[in-house]
Every structure is written in C-alpha cells, then in structure tokens.
C-alpha positions as CSV (number, residue, x, y, z in Angstrom):
1,M,-27.9,7.8,21.5
2,A,-24.3,6.6,22.5
3,F,-24.8,5.0,19.0
4,L,-24.3,7.8,17.1
5,W,-21.2,9.5,19.1
6,I,-19.6,6.3,18.9
7,V,-19.5,6.5,14.6
8,V,-19.1,10.3,15.0
9,T,-16.3,10.2,17.2
10,Y,-14.9,7.3,15.3
11,F,-15.6,9.4,12.1
12,L,-13.6,12.4,13.6
13,L,-11.2,11.0,14.7
14,I,-10.0,7.8,12.5
15,W,-11.3,9.0,9.2
16,I,-10.6,12.9,8.9
17,A,-7.7,12.8,12.1
18,L,-5.6,9.9,10.5
19,R,-6.0,10.8,7.0
20,L,-4.3,14.2,7.7
21,L,-2.0,12.8,10.0
22,V,-0.8,9.7,8.3
23,P,1.7,9.9,5.4
24,N,0.6,8.3,2.3
25,L,-3.0,7.5,3.8
26,G,-4.3,11.3,2.9
27,F,-7.0,12.3,0.8
28,R,-5.0,12.2,-2.6
29,K,-2.6,10.3,-3.1
30,E,1.2,10.9,-2.1
31,P,3.1,12.8,-5.0
32,L,6.2,9.8,-5.4
33,G,10.0,11.2,-4.3
34,A,12.3,11.9,-7.5
35,V,15.5,9.9,-5.8
36,V,15.5,6.5,-5.4
37,P,18.2,4.7,-3.3
38,E,20.3,2.4,-6.5
39,S,19.5,-1.0,-5.0
40,L,15.4,-0.5,-5.2
41,M,16.5,0.6,-8.9
42,D,18.6,-2.2,-9.1
43,T,15.5,-4.6,-7.4
44,I,13.3,-3.1,-10.3
45,S,15.7,-3.4,-13.3
46,K,16.4,-6.8,-12.4
47,I,12.1,-7.3,-12.0
48,D,11.7,-6.4,-15.0
49,G,14.2,-7.7,-16.8
50,E,12.3,-11.1,-15.7
51,S,8.6,-9.4,-16.7
52,V,7.5,-11.4,-19.6
53,D,4.7,-8.3,-19.5
54,K,3.1,-5.7,-16.9
55,H,0.4,-8.0,-15.5
56,D,4.0,-10.5,-14.4
57,F,5.7,-7.4,-13.9
58,L,3.4,-6.7,-11.2
59,R,2.8,-9.6,-9.6
60,R,7.0,-9.8,-8.9
61,C,7.3,-6.5,-7.5
62,Y,4.1,-7.9,-5.2
63,E,6.0,-10.8,-4.3
64,H,8.7,-9.1,-4.0
65,V,7.6,-6.2,-1.3
66,T,5.5,-9.1,0.6
67,K,8.7,-11.1,1.4
68,K,10.3,-8.6,2.7
69,Y,7.8,-6.9,4.5
70,Y,4.0,-8.1,5.9
71,G,1.4,-6.3,7.4
72,S,0.3,-7.3,11.2
73,R,-3.3,-5.9,12.9
74,V,-1.6,-5.9,16.1
75,K,1.6,-4.1,15.0
76,T,-0.6,-1.3,13.1
77,V,-1.7,0.0,17.2
78,T,1.2,-0.4,18.8
79,H,4.0,0.3,15.6
80,F,1.9,3.2,14.7
81,W,5.4,5.2,14.1
82,T,6.6,3.1,11.3
83,A,3.5,4.4,9.4
84,F,5.8,8.1,9.5
85,K,8.4,6.4,8.7
86,N,10.3,6.7,5.0
87,P,8.8,3.3,2.6
88,V,11.8,3.6,0.6
89,N,14.4,3.1,4.2
90,Q,12.7,0.8,5.9
91,S,14.6,-2.6,7.0
92,P,12.5,-5.8,6.5
93,G,10.0,-6.8,8.9
94,F,6.4,-5.2,9.6
95,M,5.0,-2.1,7.3
96,P,1.8,-0.7,7.6
97,C,0.0,-0.8,4.4
98,T,-0.2,3.3,3.2
99,N,4.2,2.5,3.0
100,Q,3.9,-0.8,0.9
101,N,1.0,1.0,-1.2
102,Y,3.7,3.9,-1.4
103,L,6.7,1.4,-2.0
104,L,5.3,-0.8,-4.9
105,R,3.4,2.3,-7.1
106,L,7.3,3.7,-6.9
107,M,8.5,0.5,-7.8
108,L,5.8,0.1,-10.8
109,V,6.1,4.0,-12.0
110,K,9.5,4.1,-11.8
111,S,10.3,0.8,-14.4
112,G,8.7,2.7,-17.1
113,R,5.8,-0.6,-17.2
114,F,3.5,1.9,-15.6
115,Q,2.2,5.5,-15.0
116,E,0.6,7.2,-11.8
117,S,-3.1,7.0,-13.9
118,D,-2.9,2.9,-13.9
119,I,-2.6,3.4,-10.2
120,K,-5.2,4.0,-7.9
121,V,-4.7,4.3,-3.7
122,K,-7.8,3.1,-2.5
123,V,-9.7,3.6,1.0
124,I,-11.4,1.3,3.3
125,P,-13.0,3.6,6.1
126,L,-14.4,0.5,7.8
127,N,-11.8,-2.0,8.8
128,L,-11.5,-1.7,12.3
129,F,-8.9,1.3,11.4
130,V,-8.7,2.7,7.8
131,H,-7.4,0.4,5.1
132,Q,-5.3,1.2,1.7
133,Y,-5.3,-0.8,-0.8
134,L,-4.6,0.3,-5.1
135,R,-6.4,-0.3,-7.8
136,V,-3.3,-1.3,-10.4
137,R,-4.8,-1.3,-14.8
138,V,-3.5,-3.7,-16.8
139,G,-4.6,-3.6,-19.8
140,G,-8.2,-2.6,-19.7
141,E,-8.4,-4.7,-16.3
142,W,-8.1,-2.7,-12.6
143,I,-6.9,-5.7,-10.7
144,D,-6.2,-5.5,-6.7
145,V,-3.5,-5.0,-4.8
146,D,-3.5,-5.2,-1.2
147,P,0.6,-6.3,-0.4
148,W,-0.3,-5.5,3.6
149,S,-3.0,-8.3,3.5
150,S,-1.2,-10.6,1.8
151,F,-0.1,-12.2,5.8
152,I,-3.6,-13.4,6.2
153,G,-3.6,-15.0,2.8
154,V,-5.4,-12.5,0.9
155,P,-4.1,-12.8,-3.2
156,L,-3.1,-10.2,-5.5
157,G,-6.1,-9.4,-7.0
158,K,-7.9,-9.3,-3.8
159,K,-8.4,-7.0,-1.0
160,S,-9.2,-7.4,2.5
161,A,-12.6,-6.7,3.6
162,F,-13.7,-5.7,6.7
163,I,-11.6,-6.6,9.6
164,G,-9.3,-7.6,7.2
C-alpha cells in the first residue's frame, strides 16, 4: 500500500505539478521568443557559416551549448530556481535540461536550417524527477539530442537513461 502511495504522490507532484509550474517543461512545446539577442544571432551566424550541412550545424550548436552550460543532478535540486530564468540571458555554468533544450532549439530554428516540425521535445518521466531531451530530424532520421546529459558522457545521438 505504501508503494502505491509513493507512486501516486510521485505522479501528482513530479509528473503533473512540475510540468505545469516549470517553464519549458509543460505538456506541449513552448513557443520560441521572437526577439533573439544580437550576440546569440552572431553566434548562430558564425556556426552557420562554418557548417557544411544540417548535421554539422546541429553538432556545432550542441557543442556550443554543452561547452557553455552543464547539467548536474545535485544542482537540478539545489539550484531549482535557474529553471525559471530566461535561458537566453543566463550566464555560463549550470543550466537545467529544459533551458538547455530551449536554447538549442532556438538556435536551430532561428538559423533557418530547421523548422519547429523538425524538433520534438521528449520527456522521460522516471529519471529521478522529470528529464527532457530533444529529437531532431536531420534528413530522414531522428537524432536524440540531450545536452544536459553530456556531463555524464552521453554523446550527441544518445539520451540519458533512467536516473541518467
């Protein structure tokens, strides 16, 4: 009986309440902001000019995000308020999965190389709390993109598993 209460409590508090409260973690894809800072547009343009194709552009944007920001299991809890900050204006350092994914998605779409329909926001319900990653269509294939999990060695093309 206690196990059932734990499961129900987890489902209500973590799966539903967090997804309703935390920006970019909702039950649908958040719209991208119309205004992008000039510095970020300069970065997108630079990466675009260096990229030979969509896959190379995705890889370079992924590397940009993962070099500037990192994930952390502990800081996800102890620095929970960073999930409520605007990802575009955050200083380098820790950034939750939702914000890293938003920033990467923004870079991909604002480049003009990708459309919103090329990007799916996926949620793993049983990853300690709730974990989010992206699936990006390049050509005819869908690629898992999980920048938050790069701190534990998860490369582009893979996603974090249970309690990643």
